C-alpha positions as CSV (number, residue, x, y, z in Angstrom):
1,X,-108.0,-202.2,277.2
2,X,-104.5,-203.4,276.4
3,X,-102.1,-200.9,274.9
4,X,-99.1,-202.1,273.0
5,X,-96.1,-199.7,273.1
6,X,-93.8,-199.5,270.1
7,X,-91.0,-200.8,272.4
8,X,-93.0,-204.1,272.6
9,X,-92.5,-204.7,268.9
10,X,-90.8,-207.9,267.9
11,X,-87.0,-207.8,267.8
12,X,-86.9,-209.4,264.4
13,X,-88.6,-208.4,261.2
14,X,-91.3,-210.6,259.7
15,X,-89.6,-213.2,257.6
16,X,-90.8,-216.1,255.4
17,X,-89.0,-219.4,254.8
18,X,-89.5,-220.3,251.2
19,X,-91.0,-223.4,249.7
20,X,-91.1,-224.1,246.0
21,X,-94.8,-223.2,246.0
22,X,-94.4,-219.9,247.8
23,X,-91.5,-218.9,245.6
24,X,-93.6,-219.7,242.5
25,X,-96.3,-217.4,243.9
26,X,-93.7,-214.7,244.4
27,X,-92.5,-215.0,240.8
28,X,-96.1,-215.0,239.4
29,X,-97.6,-212.5,241.8
30,X,-96.4,-209.2,240.2
31,X,-98.2,-207.0,237.7
32,X,-96.8,-207.0,234.2
33,X,-96.3,-203.8,232.2
34,X,-96.8,-204.9,228.6
35,X,-94.4,-207.8,228.1
36,X,-92.1,-207.1,231.0
37,X,-92.3,-207.6,234.8
38,X,-89.9,-206.5,237.4
39,X,-89.8,-208.4,240.7
40,X,-88.7,-206.6,243.9
41,X,-85.3,-207.2,245.4
42,X,-85.1,-210.2,247.8
43,X,-83.7,-209.2,251.2
44,X,-83.0,-212.0,253.6
45,X,-83.0,-211.9,257.4
46,X,-79.2,-211.8,257.7
47,X,-78.9,-208.8,255.2
48,X,-78.0,-210.8,252.2
49,X,-79.9,-209.5,249.1
50,X,-80.2,-210.2,245.4
51,X,-82.5,-209.7,242.4
52,X,-84.5,-212.5,240.8
53,X,-86.2,-212.1,237.4
54,X,-88.3,-214.3,235.2
55,X,-90.0,-213.1,232.0
56,X,-89.8,-213.2,228.2
57,X,-86.6,-211.3,228.4
58,X,-84.7,-213.1,231.1
59,X,-82.5,-216.2,231.3
60,X,-85.2,-218.4,232.8
61,X,-87.3,-221.4,231.7
62,X,-89.9,-221.0,230.5
63,X,-89.2,-217.6,229.0
64,X,-92.7,-216.4,229.8
65,X,-94.4,-213.9,232.0
66,X,-96.2,-216.8,233.8
67,X,-94.7,-219.8,235.4
68,X,-94.3,-222.2,237.0
69,X,-90.6,-221.7,236.4
70,X,-87.9,-224.3,236.5
71,X,-85.1,-221.8,236.3
72,X,-84.7,-218.0,236.9
73,X,-82.2,-215.2,236.4
74,X,-80.3,-213.9,239.4
75,X,-78.2,-210.7,239.6
76,X,-77.1,-208.0,242.0
77,X,-75.8,-210.2,244.8
78,X,-74.8,-208.4,247.9
79,X,-72.0,-211.0,248.4
80,X,-70.4,-213.8,246.3
81,X,-72.2,-217.1,246.3
82,X,-70.1,-220.1,245.2
83,X,-73.0,-222.3,244.2
84,X,-74.1,-219.7,241.6
85,X,-70.8,-219.3,239.9
86,X,-71.5,-222.1,237.3
87,X,-74.5,-220.1,236.1
88,X,-72.6,-216.8,235.5
89,X,-73.0,-215.5,232.0
90,X,-69.6,-213.8,231.8
91,X,-67.0,-213.6,234.6
92,X,-66.6,-210.0,235.7
93,X,-63.9,-208.9,238.1
94,X,-66.5,-209.0,241.0
95,X,-69.0,-211.9,241.1
96,X,-71.5,-209.6,242.8
97,X,-71.8,-207.7,239.5
98,X,-72.5,-210.9,237.5
99,X,-75.7,-212.1,235.9
100,X,-76.5,-215.7,236.6
101,X,-78.9,-217.3,234.0
102,X,-81.0,-220.4,234.3
103,X,-80.5,-220.9,238.0
104,X,-82.8,-223.8,239.3
105,X,-85.5,-222.4,241.5
106,X,-84.6,-225.1,244.1
107,X,-81.2,-223.4,244.3
108,X,-82.7,-220.0,244.9
109,X,-85.1,-221.3,247.5
110,X,-82.2,-223.0,249.4
111,X,-80.2,-219.8,249.1
112,X,-83.0,-217.7,250.7
113,X,-83.6,-220.2,253.5
114,X,-79.8,-220.5,254.2
115,X,-79.8,-216.7,254.8
116,X,-82.7,-216.9,257.3
117,X,-85.7,-216.5,255.0
118,X,-87.1,-213.7,252.9
119,X,-88.1,-210.5,254.7
120,X,-91.7,-209.5,254.0
């Protein structure tokens, strides 16, 4: 019988490189509480993290609980991302505190993959 010690665990956490299809499944795969859903924070392999939301109450298209989505709302960036600045609602002192509405899903997928993929 083969025994695997904890020291034999992989050095890197399990990650997932996003495609448009897998990202749509992520957006649609969460239970809704009445008319609102909250998606878990996305944490990438290199430590970059952010929040993505898409529902009736967020800056996304369509504004619906169910996609497929063309755009989503992004917030809570762990560091500034220049490509998102045109989507910022109002310019706070610190772009990591901004809300970015109607960000194309392709941009979010590229951002996740640029940072090494989404940790699962």
